[in-house]
N, C-alpha and C positions, 0 to 999 in steps of 0.2 A: 219927261224927266230922266236922267240915265239912271237906272236901278246897278250898283257896281257891290261883288262882294268879293271877299279877300277870303283864303281858306290859306294859313300859314299849318302847313306839317312838320317839325322838329322832332325827327324822327330818327330810332338807334338806330335802326336802317341806311338811316342818308345823316347822320353824326360823324362828323372826322372825331370828333370827338373819343369817340369807338376806337379811335385804333391806338395805340400807349405808344409811351414816348418810353422816357429810360425806365428802370426800376422793374427788379423780380429777374428773376434764372430758370432758365426756358428747362434747364437740365436735373430742377430740381421737380418739374412738373412728369418727367421721362425717369424719373428714376427708380430700375429694379422691371422697366418692359422695354422692350425691343425698341427704338424711334426708325422711322421711314423718311426718307427726305424726299420734300416733291420738285421732280423738274421740271422745269418751263421748256416744254419738246415746240413747241410752235407758238407763234401769236399774228393775232387777225385786227386791219389797224395802219391805216396808211397817219400825215402827217399834210401828203398830197397825193394828186392820181388820181385814180379808177371810186368815182364817188359813191360805187361798190363796196368801200371797205375803206373809207370817211365816215366819223358818227360823229353827231353831233350835240348826242345828251344821253349819256346809258343809264338807263337808269334801272335796268334787268337785264341778265342773261342766263340761262340753262339750256340743257338737252333736250330732245325735239324724245320721242318714243325707238323712233331709229336711229339713236346714237347723234342725228343731227344739234350742231349750236346753234341756240337760239338769239338773237339780241333784242331789246324791247330800246329804241333811240326813242327820247323823250321831243328831239325838239323834228326829230321828221316827222311824227303822229306817227309810225307801221315797225311793223316788225319784224325787221334782217333776216336772213335764214342763209347759213350754214352748213357740208358737208363736215365731217366726225375731221375731217383734215385740214380745216379752215375754209374751200373756197367756196365763193360765193354762188345761193341755187335762188333767190329768187325772194321779195315780199307777201312779207299777209300784211293786208291792210292797207291802209291808206289814208291822208288825213284827211277830214269832211267831219259832218254831221248826221254824213247820209246809213242806211247798213253797211254795215261790214266795212265802216269807216271809224276811226279817232277823233277824236276833239285834247280829249288829257288818257294819253294809257297812260296807265299806272302797274302793273303787272298783270302775268300771265301765269297760264298752269297749262300741263299737259297730258292727257287722260292715257291710259295703258294700252288706249283704242288709238294712239296717237291725234287724237283730236285737241285738239284748240282754245281758251278761252283768253279769253281778255277783256278786262275789267279797268274800267274809264270813268274819270271823276264827275265831270262835267257833262255828260249821256245822261252818268245813272246809268247805265246797261253794265251791262256782261253781253257781250258778242261772240258767237263759239264760230268758228271753219272744221274743217275734215282734216283728214291727213296730206292732205294734197292743198288745202292754203288756201281753199272758197270755200266763203260763208256762207250759213244754212240756219241763223238763226242768233233771239238777244233774248237775254232773260230779264226783264225792268222789274220796275216798281219798288227799284228800294228806295230806301227817305233812312239822312236825310243823305247816302252814296251810298251806293257796292264796296263790297269791300274791297282797301284797300291793297291788301297784299292775300293772293289766292297760289293754291294747288291742290294742282287733280288727288283724281286718290280712284279705287275700284268704283264701279259700276256707276260709273257718271257721276260722283257724290266731289263737291267741289270744299276744299279747310280753307276758311279765311278771315284775316282777321276785321274785326267794324265796326262802329263805333254807335249805338244806339243811343239817342237823345232821347228824354222822357220830362214834359212841362210838368213842375209840378205847384202851380197856382202861376208864381212871377220868376221863380228858381228852375232853370236848366238843369239836372240830375244826367247827367252822362259816364259810361265806362267806352273801357275798351275790354272785346270779347273775339274770343276765338271760336269759331260756330264754324256747319257744316251745314249744303243747301246742293237741293240736285235740280227742282222744277219749280222753284217754287222762293221770292221775291223773303221768306220766312225761315229764318235756320232751323234745320231737324232739328238740329242739338247743337249744348254748347259745350265745350269741353272747358273755358277757362276765361277767368272775366277780373277784370280791374276796375275801380271808380281809379274818375280823371277829372283833373279840373277843366273847368272851361272859366275864359277870359272873354263878355263882352267888352269890347273898349269904342267907346266912336259908334255904338250901335250897325258898325257896318265889320268890324273882324271880326271873329274867329279861330282864336290862339289855343292849342293844343300843348299839351303836355306827353312828347314822346313814349309809342310804346313803350309798354316796361317788361317786352316781351319777342323772343322769336319762336319759329318753329316752323318744322317737318314732319314730310307726311314718309312712310314708309312705305315697301311696294306691295306689304297686306296691309296697306289702311290706316296701319296704326299711327299715333299720331303724336311729338313728343314739343314742348315747350322747356324753353330757355329761360329764364325770368334774367330782365338783366338790371343788373344792380353793381355796384360800387363795394359794396362788401359781402357778395351772396353767388356761389357754383350751385346753382340748379339747375336741375335736367327734371323733368316729370311724364313720362307716358303716358297714353292712354288709349285703350286698345276702339279698334274700330268703335263699338257701341260707347263709347263716353268712363269707359271704369277704368281706371289707375291703375299699374300694373306694375310702376320703374319710377323713382323716385333715387334720386343722387342731388346729395348733399352736402357744403358743406362751408361753413365760414371762411370770405376771405379778408388778407388787409390790404385797407385804404393802400391807394397807391396816388400818387399826385403825379397829377399832367409835365411835362419840360414847358416852360417857357413860350418855346415853339411854336407845341399845342394851343397855348390856350391864346396867344398872338394870331397865330391862325382862325380859331372859330370854327363856329361847324357849320355843315350845308345844310341849306334847309330851302324845300319847296314852298312857294305862294303859286297861290291858281287864281285868277280874275276872273269873273263874268262880267260884265256886263251886255247892255240891250242889243250887240254890233257883235258878238260874241262871247269867246273865251281865251286865254292864254295861261302859260305856266312856264314857268322860271326857275332858274337853281340859283341862290345866290346861299354870298358868307351871313353866318350871322353872329352877334358876340356869344362866345362863351365865358356863362357866366357859373359853370356847376366844373370846378379844375381836379375834379376827378377823374380816373380811367373807368369802364367798366369793366369787368369779369367777364365778362361776353359776347361777342360780336354776334360771332350766326352758331350755326346748324345746321346738320344737313343728313340724310339716312342711300348711302349708297346701295348698290344693284345686290348684296349680300346681307344687306338685314343691319351694315353696323353703323352708328350711329356717330357723327364726325364733328365734336365741341372745339369752335375756335374761340381761343382766349388771346382776350385783350389787351391786355393788364401784361403785357411785354415790348422789349423793342420790337420782335419779328413776331410775326405771325407761327402761332404753335397751334395743335389740334390735339385734344383725347379726343383718342374712338372706343369707343363701347362696342358690346353686345347688348343686347336685347334684356339680357338677366342686370344690366348693371357693372359690369363688366369691364377693367380697364383693359385692352389688350392691347393694345402700342398707342405712342406719338407720332405725330408728323407734322416738318419743319417744311418752307420753300425752303430749295437753294440758294434762292436770288435772290438778295435783299434789298427788302421795299422800304422809301424813304420814311420818316415819321408821321409825318404831314403828306398826306393823299397817297397814304399805300390802301393800293387796291378792294372791291369788295371781294371776297370767297363764297363758290357754291358748291357743293355736294351732292347730287342727288344721282340716280341710276344708271345717266352716262357718263360721268365722271367729274373729274372735281378740275374747273374753270375756276377763274376769277378777271375782276373786270373794273379799270378807272370809269370814276364819275368824277372827279375832281384831278385831274392826273397836271401832275406841273409840265408836261411835251404837249403831249394829245389823246384822243382816250384810246384806248386798247384793252385788246382781249386776250389771256394768257390761255393756255391749256396745260395741265397740270397731267403729270405719270410719278406713280407714288416709284420708290428703287432704295433698295435696302442698305442701312449705312453703317 
């Protein structure tokens, strides 16, 4: 008899509902501070042609410690590496169940020394690679899964989102937490925690409410949490030891989605596991929540500036803060993206990039640079 299990993650990271439609004036956010334009200086990706540049399903994109651009293609089951200017340079990992291979890779982390870690939802391990992309080992023993989102930190530490589960009688208690790991599947420290709802339907499906926060790690190991809400702008900063040192918070008036966004639905990941192996699929799900989130993403650049992407406007707009919580400037992309299917943005020590998770034409990566306007 085949045992089948389906995990469905409807996350703020992957939900297109986080991309705003109409409503609100971006100029009001940048009032009193300078505004920078984010110019698209190049793109990576082809509709057809050289297979190294044709993507299946981009799940995560970021910079390596050397400034390279690394793309996690979930459909291809590997990481694809490009030079800072966008030339293909190689692969990390491959599809499969063996050491250094991935069944359903969900995210990757880059360490300050250039090493890379990849978390796999089905293998339930985090695999490690050196600066040349060679497999060096794994961390296993996670339950029920390893962290789905991870970021590298100094001294070989990883910061990540995970979902601890505890059975109390016939009740399953579940939470979404942000924690730190070093050399054990048990976290060393938990920064942030939120209770979650659990729905066991037909005894075979686990459905979770989407993550209620985004996070980023600064070059010094400081951790920043942006709560995902339709009524609150909130950013909290923790030092590497877990002590809170920053809190920026303000209420925000709800902004409804457009009918186009509601009709388009959201983008979720379904993971199927049975005796024959595992597979993952990204598909649209019905939008049942008609309000836009305030924050879409958070990142920290090489100058320790905190970039918070707002999701309640027609176009992406960033508020940029220092570690003291002072608003330094605002930034807006010069390229106007569609309301539905607009790319995800990533700001890290290597720069600013955006990438298509659910493109209108074909997946691509955008390389951006700020310019004064």
